[in-house]
KOLVEX-530925 format. One record per residue (C-alpha): x, y, z; residue number from 1. Coordinates in steps of 0.05 Angstrom, whole numbers. Layout:
<pts>
      px      py      pz  resi
       X       Y       Z   NUM
...
</pts>
This chain:
<pts>
      px      py      pz  resi
    -183   -1230    -961     1
    -227   -1218   -1023     2
    -271   -1161   -1050     3
    -235   -1109   -1007     4
    -259   -1140    -943     5
    -212   -1150    -885     6
    -195   -1219    -859     7
    -226   -1240    -794     8
    -176   -1224    -740     9
    -186   -1220    -665    10
    -162   -1175    -610    11
    -161   -1186    -535    12
    -211   -1159    -486    13
    -156   -1119    -455    14
    -141   -1086    -522    15
    -214   -1068    -532    16
    -218   -1039    -461    17
    -154    -999    -473    18
    -182    -975    -540    19
    -247    -951    -506    20
    -207    -915    -453    21
    -168    -879    -507    22
    -232    -860    -544    23
    -264    -827    -483    24
    -200    -793    -460    25
    -189    -720    -478    26
    -117    -732    -502    27
    -129    -792    -548    28
     -96    -790    -616    29
     -86    -836    -676    30
     -15    -853    -654    31
     -36    -877    -585    32
     -91    -920    -617    33
     -41    -952    -665    34
       6    -965    -606    35
     -49   -1000    -568    36
     -66   -1045    -628    37
       6   -1062    -647    38
      13   -1107    -586    39
     -44   -1151    -611    40
      -6   -1176    -672    41
     -60   -1159    -723    42
     -47   -1137    -794    43
     -30   -1065    -812    44
     -94   -1058    -854    45
    -137   -1083    -796    46
    -100   -1037    -747    47
    -111    -976    -791    48
    -184    -994    -802    49
    -196   -1001    -727    50
    -158    -936    -715    51
    -202    -898    -765    52
    -266    -926    -735    53
    -242    -910    -665    54
    -224    -840    -685    55
    -294    -828    -715    56
    -325    -855    -651    57
    -280    -810    -611    58
    -299    -748    -652    59
    -374    -764    -647    60
    -367    -778    -573    61
    -333    -711    -562    62
    -387    -676    -603    63
    -442    -710    -562    64
    -407    -691    -498    65
    -400    -619    -521    66
    -473    -618    -541    67
    -491    -646    -473    68
    -451    -591    -439    69
    -483    -538    -483    70
    -553    -564    -469    71
    -536    -568    -396    72
    -513    -495    -398    73
    -578    -476    -435    74
    -621    -512    -385    75
    -583    -482    -327    76
    -590    -413    -357    77
    -664    -423    -370    78
    -675    -447    -298    79
    -640    -384    -274    80
    -681    -341    -320    81
    -746    -374    -299    82
    -733    -352    -227    83
    -732    -279    -248    84
    -795    -236    -250    85
    -769    -167    -268    86
    -767    -160    -344    87
    -708    -112    -345    88
    -666    -157    -301    89
    -687    -217    -343    90
    -663    -183    -407    91
    -596    -169    -375    92
    -587    -242    -355    93
    -607    -267    -424    94
    -554    -223    -457    95
    -501    -243    -406    96
    -517    -318    -415    97
    -515    -312    -491    98
    -447    -278    -489    99
    -417    -332    -443   100
    -450    -389    -480   101
    -415    -371    -546   102
    -354    -340    -515   103
    -368    -276    -555   104
    -339    -207    -543   105
    -407    -173    -543   106
    -479    -192    -537   107
    -541    -149    -543   108
    -616    -154    -551   109
    -662    -112    -594   110
    -737    -102    -586   111
    -794     -67    -622   112
    -799       9    -612   113
    -844      55    -654   114
    -840      14    -718   115
    -765       5    -709   116
    -717     -39    -669   117
    -682      -9    -609   118
    -624     -40    -571   119
    -655     -56    -503   120
    -597     -90    -465   121
    -523    -101    -478   122
    -465    -141    -448   123
    -392    -124    -462   124
    -410     -61    -500   125
    -368       1    -489   126
    -392      49    -544   127
    -454      90    -527   128
    -473      90    -601   129
    -490      16    -596   130
    -524      21    -528   131
    -571      75    -554   132
    -579      47    -624   133
    -647      50    -659   134
    -648       7    -722   135
    -693      37    -776   136
    -742      -7    -813   137
    -709     -48    -869   138
    -638     -34    -845   139
    -586     -79    -814   140
    -580    -152    -796   141
    -631    -145    -740   142
    -686    -127    -789   143
    -673    -190    -829   144
    -673    -233    -766   145
    -741    -205    -745   146
    -774    -204    -813   147
    -749    -273    -836   148
    -753    -304    -767   149
    -689    -343    -780   150
    -617    -337    -755   151
    -573    -288    -794   152
    -498    -284    -789   153
    -437    -254    -822   154
    -362    -262    -811   155
    -349    -190    -831   156
    -408    -142    -826   157
    -377     -84    -864   158
    -361    -130    -923   159
    -429    -164    -922   160
    -464    -126    -978   161
    -526    -170    -978   162
    -549    -137    -914   163
    -582     -67    -923   164
    -534     -19    -890   165
    -555      45    -854   166
    -513     103    -831   167
    -533      99    -757   168
    -524      23    -755   169
    -456      24    -790   170
    -432      80    -745   171
    -452      41    -682   172
    -419     -23    -707   173
    -356      14    -725   174
    -354      51    -658   175
    -357     -16    -622   176
    -306     -47    -671   177
    -350    -107    -688   178
    -339    -150    -748   179
    -373    -218    -741   180
    -445    -220    -719   181
    -495    -275    -705   182
    -568    -258    -693   183
    -626    -304    -677   184
    -700    -287    -667   185
    -735    -289    -600   186
    -798    -327    -619   187
    -856    -339    -572   188
    -907    -377    -613   189
    -922    -333    -673   190
    -898    -269    -640   191
    -828    -242    -651   192
    -805    -209    -587   193
    -739    -184    -616   194
    -671    -209    -636   195
    -612    -236    -595   196
    -541    -222    -620   197
    -472    -248    -605   198
    -415    -211    -638   199
    -339    -210    -641   200
    -289    -155    -655   201
    -251    -202    -703   202
    -272    -238    -765   203
    -302    -305    -746   204
    -341    -360    -780   205
    -398    -384    -736   206
    -406    -459    -739   207
    -474    -492    -748   208
    -469    -518    -677   209
    -460    -448    -650   210
    -517    -421    -692   211
    -562    -477    -668   212
    -538    -468    -596   213
    -555    -393    -595   214
    -621    -407    -630   215
    -640    -460    -578   216
    -622    -413    -522   217
    -662    -357    -554   218
    -723    -402    -561   219
    -721    -420    -488   220
    -706    -349    -467   221
    -764    -322    -509   222
    -813    -368    -473   223
    -786    -346    -405   224
    -788    -273    -427   225
    -859    -279    -453   226
    -880    -313    -388   227
    -847    -257    -348   228
    -882    -204    -389   229
    -949    -239    -380   230
    -935    -245    -306   231
    -916    -172    -302   232
    -978    -153    -340   233
   -1020    -197    -295   234
    -988    -168    -233   235
    -999     -97    -259   236
   -1071    -114    -275   237
   -1080    -145    -206   238
   -1049     -83    -174   239
   -1094     -38    -216   240
   -1153     -81    -196   241
   -1134     -76    -122   242
   -1126      -1    -129   243
   -1192       4    -166   244
   -1225     -38    -112   245
   -1195       7     -58   246
   -1219      69     -95   247
   -1287      38    -106   248
   -1292      19     -33   249
   -1272      90     -13   250
   -1322     119     -62   251
   -1376      72     -37   252
   -1361      92      34   253
   -1360     166      15   254
   -1425     156     -24   255
   -1457     123      36   256
   -1434     180      80   257
   -1459     230      30   258
   -1526     194      26   259
   -1533     195     102   260
   -1514     269     104   261
   -1564     284      49   262
   -1618     248      89   263
   -1598     286     152   264
   -1598     352     115   265
   -1665     337      84   266
   -1692     322     153   267
   -1665     390     176   268
   -1704     425     120   269
   -1768     385     132   270
   -1763     396     207   271
   -1753     471     199   272
   -1681     468     222   273
   -1631     525     223   274
   -1566     542     190   275
   -1529     518     252   276
   -1559     448     246   277
   -1536     445     173   278
   -1466     467     194   279
   -1462     416     250   280
   -1488     359     205   281
   -1438     375     151   282
   -1381     384     200   283
   -1393     316     231   284
   -1395     283     162   285
   -1333     316     132   286
   -1292     317     196   287
   -1275     391     192   288
   -1299     459     214   289
   -1358     488     175   290
   -1375     562     175   291
   -1438     590     142   292
   -1440     662     118   293
   -1501     703     101   294
   -1517     751      44   295
   -1466     802      64   296
   -1415     748      81   297
   -1428     759     155   298
   -1426     700     203   299
   -1491     661     207   300
   -1469     595     238   301
   -1404     563     261   302
   -1393     488     275   303
   -1322     474     299   304
   -1301     401     292   305
   -1289     362     356   306
   -1217     375     379   307
   -1208     432     329   308
   -1198     507     339   309
   -1257     534     379   310
   -1239     607     369   311
   -1289     651     332   312
   -1276     650     257   313
   -1242     711     227   314
   -1274     755     174   315
   -1268     728     102   316
   -1198     744      75   317
   -1181     764       5   318
   -1167     693     -19   319
   -1233     669      13   320
   -1273     723     -22   321
   -1238     707     -88   322
   -1255     633     -79   323
   -1328     652     -65   324
   -1329     692    -129   325
   -1301     632    -168   326
   -1352     585    -136   327
   -1408     633    -155   328
   -1386     632    -227   329
   -1376     556    -231   330
   -1428     532    -180   331
   -1376     484    -152   332
   -1338     474     -87   333
   -1270     507    -100   334
   -1205     507     -61   335
   -1181     568     -24   336
   -1107     584     -32   337
   -1070     605       8   338
   -1109     606      74   339
   -1095     569     139   340
   -1166     570     166   341
   -1207     556     103   342
   -1192     501      53   343
   -1254     501       9   344
   -1312     548      -6   345
   -1379     539     -40   346
   -1432     592     -51   347
   -1505     590     -30   348
   -1544     618     -89   349
   -1615     623    -115   350
   -1618     639    -189   351
   -1569     697    -195   352
   -1576     720    -123   353
   -1519     707     -73   354
   -1550     682      -8   355
   -1485     667      27   356
   -1428     616      28   357
   -1404     553      62   358
   -1331     553      85   359
   -1296     486     100   360
   -1235     486     145   361
   -1177     437     141   362
   -1188     364     161   363
   -1150     299     168   364
   -1191     264     114   365
   -1181     287      42   366
   -1239     323      11   367
   -1250     282     -51   368
   -1301     291    -108   369
   -1357     257     -68   370
   -1344     300      -7   371
   -1342     363     -50   372
   -1408     343     -81   373
   -1436     334     -11   374
   -1415     405       6   375
   -1449     430     -58   376
   -1513     394     -39   377
   -1509     424      31   378
   -1503     493      -2   379
   -1566     478     -43   380
   -1603     456      19   381
   -1578     518      55   382
   -1607     559      -3   383
   -1674     524       7   384
   -1672     538      82   385
   -1654     611      68   386
   -1710     619      17   387
   -1759     586      65   388
   -1737     632     122   389
   -1742     692      75   390
   -1813     672      57   391
   -1832     665     130   392
   -1797     731     146   393
   -1831     766      88   394
   -1898     741     112   395
   -1883     764     182   396
   -1856     830     156   397
   -1920     842     117   398
   -1961     834     180   399
   -1911     876     219   400
   -1913     929     165   401
   -1989     930     167   402
   -1988     938     243   403
   -1934     993     238   404
   -1974    1028     183   405
   -2036    1027     226   406
   -1996    1057     284   407
   -1964    1111     242   408
   -2027    1130     204   409
   -2086    1119     251   410
   -2151    1108     215   411
   -2213    1078     245   412
   -2181    1023     286   413
   -2179    1030     360   414
   -2107    1029     389   415
   -2128     972     435   416
   -2148     930     375   417
   -2080     943     342   418
   -2045     925     407   419
   -2083     859     413   420
   -2070     841     341   421
   -1996     856     350   422
   -1992     814     413   423
   -2019     755     374   424
   -1957     761     331   425
   -1911     765     390   426
   -1904     841     385   427
   -1913     876     452   428
   -1931     948     436   429
   -1942     963     510   430
   -1866     960     518   431
   -1852    1015     466   432
   -1817    1075     498   433
   -1783    1109     439   434
   -1783    1117     364   435
   -1721    1123     320   436
   -1722    1143     247   437
   -1664    1119     203   438
   -1645    1148     135   439
   -1599    1103      94   440
   -1584    1092      20   441
   -1633    1050     -20   442
   -1583     992     -29   443
   -1569     990      46   444
   -1642     990      66   445
   -1656     915      68   446
   -1593     893     106   447
   -1602     953     153   448
   -1674     933     165   449
   -1653     862     184   450
   -1596     887     227   451
   -1641     934     267   452
   -1693     880     276   453
   -1640     835     307   454
   -1625     886     362   455
   -1653     863     431   456
   -1687     930     444   457
   -1725     931     377   458
   -1799     916     384   459
   -1826     934     315   460
   -1785     955     255   461
   -1808     971     185   462
   -1800    1016     125   463
   -1843    1077     112   464
   -1834    1124      53   465
   -1760    1105      44   466
   -1744    1113     118   467
   -1733    1058     170   468
   -1778    1064     231   469
   -1758    1029     295   470
   -1801    1025     357   471
   -1757    1007     416   472
   -1762     992     489   473
   -1705    1040     505   474
   -1730    1100     544   475
   -1669    1140     521   476
   -1687    1155     449   477
   -1622    1193     432   478
   -1581    1136     462   479
   -1621    1084     422   480
   -1610    1126     358   481
   -1535    1130     371   482
   -1530    1055     385   483
   -1568    1038     321   484
   -1525    1085     279   485
   -1461    1054     305   486
   -1489     984     295   487
   -1506     998     222   488
   -1441    1034     210   489
   -1403     971     230   490
   -1446     922     190   491
   -1482     956     132   492
   -1466    1027     112   493
   -1422    1086     131   494
   -1476    1141     123   495
   -1534    1135     172   496
   -1577    1193     196   497
   -1612    1172     260   498
   -1668    1217     286   499
   -1691    1205     358   500
   -1765    1219     365   501
   -1805    1245     423   502
   -1816    1200     484   503
   -1874    1151     478   504
   -1916    1133     538   505
   -1978    1107     502   506
   -1990    1071     437   507
   -2028    1132     414   508
   -1964    1173     418   509
   -1930    1134     362   510
   -1964    1172     304   511
   -1946    1240     331   512
   -1874    1219     347   513
   -1867    1192     276   514
   -1894    1255     243   515
   -1847    1299     283   516
   -1787    1255     269   517
   -1805    1252     195   518
   -1809    1328     191   519
   -1743    1334     227   520
   -1711    1285     179   521
   -1738    1323     119   522
   -1712    1388     149   523
   -1643    1358     161   524
   -1642    1331      90   525
   -1657    1402      65   526
   -1600    1426     108   527
   -1554    1375      75   528
   -1548    1328     134   529
   -1540    1254     114   530
   -1502    1226     174   531
   -1503    1233     249   532
   -1553    1232     306   533
   -1608    1284     316   534
   -1657    1294     374   535
   -1723    1324     349   536
   -1729    1364     414   537
   -1666    1402     396   538
   -1697    1424     330   539
   -1766    1444     356   540
   -1758    1519     339   541
   -1738    1503     268   542
   -1793    1452     261   543
   -1842    1504     284   544
   -1820    1551     229   545
   -1799    1503     173   546
   -1822    1433     192   547
   -1892    1437     164   548
   -1920    1455      97   549
   -1855    1441      61   550
   -1825    1510      74   551
   -1755    1519      46   552
   -1707    1546      99   553
   -1658    1568      45   554
   -1710    1614      15   555
   -1720    1645      85   556
   -1645    1654      92   557
   -1639    1688      24   558
   -1695    1736      40   559
   -1669    1756     109   560
   -1593    1757     102   561
   -1583    1745      28   562
   -1551    1814      15   563
   -1498    1801      68   564
   -1482    1732      39   565
   -1478    1761     -32   566
   -1431    1817      -9   567
   -1385    1767      25   568
   -1384    1724     -38   569
   -1368    1783     -84   570
   -1316    1817     -40   571
   -1285    1760      -1   572
   -1312    1792      62   573
   -1332    1764     129   574
   -1395    1804     145   575
   -1440    1743     159   576
   -1391    1717     211   577
   -1388    1785     243   578
   -1464    1788     244   579
   -1469    1720     277   580
   -1417    1739     329   581
   -1452    1806     342   582
   -1517    1770     356   583
   -1483    1719     402   584
   -1448    1776     439   585
   -1516    1807     455   586
   -1505    1865     406   587
   -1441    1888     440   588
   -1386    1912     391   589
   -1333    1905     445   590
   -1350    1832     461   591
   -1357    1819     386   592
   -1286    1844     374   593
   -1260    1799     429   594
   -1295    1739     398   595
   -1267    1753     329   596
   -1199    1775     354   597
   -1202    1840     316   598
   -1202    1914     336   599
   -1269    1944     356   600
   -1263    1996     300   601
   -1262    1938     250   602
   -1326    1912     280   603
   -1358    1981     277   604
   -1339    1988     203   605
   -1368    1920     187   606
   -1433    1937     224   607
   -1439    2000     183   608
   -1432    1959     120   609
   -1486    1910     146   610
   -1532    1969     160   611
   -1523    1993      88   612
   -1542    1923      64   613
   -1600    1906     111   614
   -1628    1975     128   615
   -1627    2022     187   616
   -1678    1981     227   617
   -1642    1913     226   618
   -1628    1919     300   619
   -1701    1924     319   620
   -1720    1864     364   621
   -1768    1827     317   622
   -1724    1836     255   623
   -1661    1819     295   624
   -1695    1753     317   625
   -1707    1733     245   626
   -1636    1753     227   627
   -1611    1710     285   628
   -1651    1650     261   629
   -1627    1659     189   630
   -1554    1662     209   631
   -1561    1600     252   632
   -1597    1562     197   633
   -1543    1583     148   634
   -1490    1557     196   635
   -1526    1490     201   636
   -1535    1483     126   637
   -1465    1508     108   638
   -1419    1488     166   639
   -1348    1512     160   640
</pts>
């Protein structure tokens, strides 16, 4: 043996086999190896040399086997993680695997949050301070892991002064009782997804193998996490695309329906259709009841949807009227809340004039933006139809007004010529049997005119000098006047004075009947009458005295019985009442006393006072007649 080399010595195959068995066994030691070599009879130096070599092989073999187990654990964990699709569940599994892989007390994962790092998921953590921890920029071990993209560790965090400490981080670490920490970055290409930590509640020196092990696991976990995020993003995008496609399909279908409805509504206008056709077309398209109201929010058309409530619609409620007002301001289809019968309302307008409204009832299909726009278009088309009908009606009314004017103010035209011209317009003057004059307020004149024209007995209706003139087929003029007054009171205005004219047997009688009714209306206006029904035949005596030439009945009253009225006003007396009762009692003081429920002497005293006021001859027949008329006129003008 020279130069420090060992002499060539040999050992048996059995010894080599035993030696290999000892190397791979978990309980092999230097003593057992020496024992195995002693039986071969080799030198001590050779035995010790073989023992050292065998021990190094054994240590390396155990390291390789541990590495294999660790890599197997990593691959097993990665396979498990790869099967997960939910990001939150994936984060929980990553943290649990990291904790078990290193046998640590605690594991947690931080991620980016508003320019800081927030603890996303934990395992083995008991303190809420760590679970809810947000690490400020530039503070803590996590910041260094993320910024430097390398593993960072410490055996005692509180004593590790190289790491920038922060109050919130130190408080959370202390609350959990952590001392040793190991953090590795979660890298996916060039992107840092966060940091993965394993920590112990005792001081501990992490070995290079443990650091490499956690780093390798973090690299694989980062790839799986990035893939899961991309998949989640892709799935969310696919879901959004499906939802967008569904919405687009629904909008396209709604647009197609709206286009068809618009075509149908346009056809209605071109074909001279009515409001009912518009309501039915819109009801069929929207799958709900459609009610159309006119200018005064009265029912014009009603189209119940198939299978819906067929009862007549109720009058617009407060919420409906409020919705109509909002729609008029905005020009849009607006919801009605709360109302069981009407869900949406849209106004029919022309410039600033309210022509009516469309009311949409509830339906099974939701009324989306396209459907609301369809309702708004229908309202515009209804406005066109209304304007067109108004133009036609105005033209017809002008002709009717001309015919009526010719009847009321005969000039050179022969009545037969007027009758023929009227018949060409569908107006049958030969059916006229009565005339009714209507006095209403100026604002109520137009709706009242349309309302009277709609009555079945009306033949020709128009306006003359602020009064409505109606020629009717009703032979009972007072009955026709009362019916018209009640009709207008329900629909248009509370105050209607209806004057029934004289009977009409020929067209030539219309002018005279009108003049008499006009004079009666003027007389009643002078008397302060603005409401009720009057028959001109009942006012013939008054018309004879005051109906022509513009005579003022009040002036007549003042001249005839004015002193009596003045005495009553100044003394609080009741002479005029006594005078009227005396005339009704055929100038009998006894019957007058019974009528007034006073003593006859009281009547005689009052008659003496009246004599002193009117003169000794007031009981003469002619003067007494004028006094009788004056007292009756005063009673009509000033009813008690």
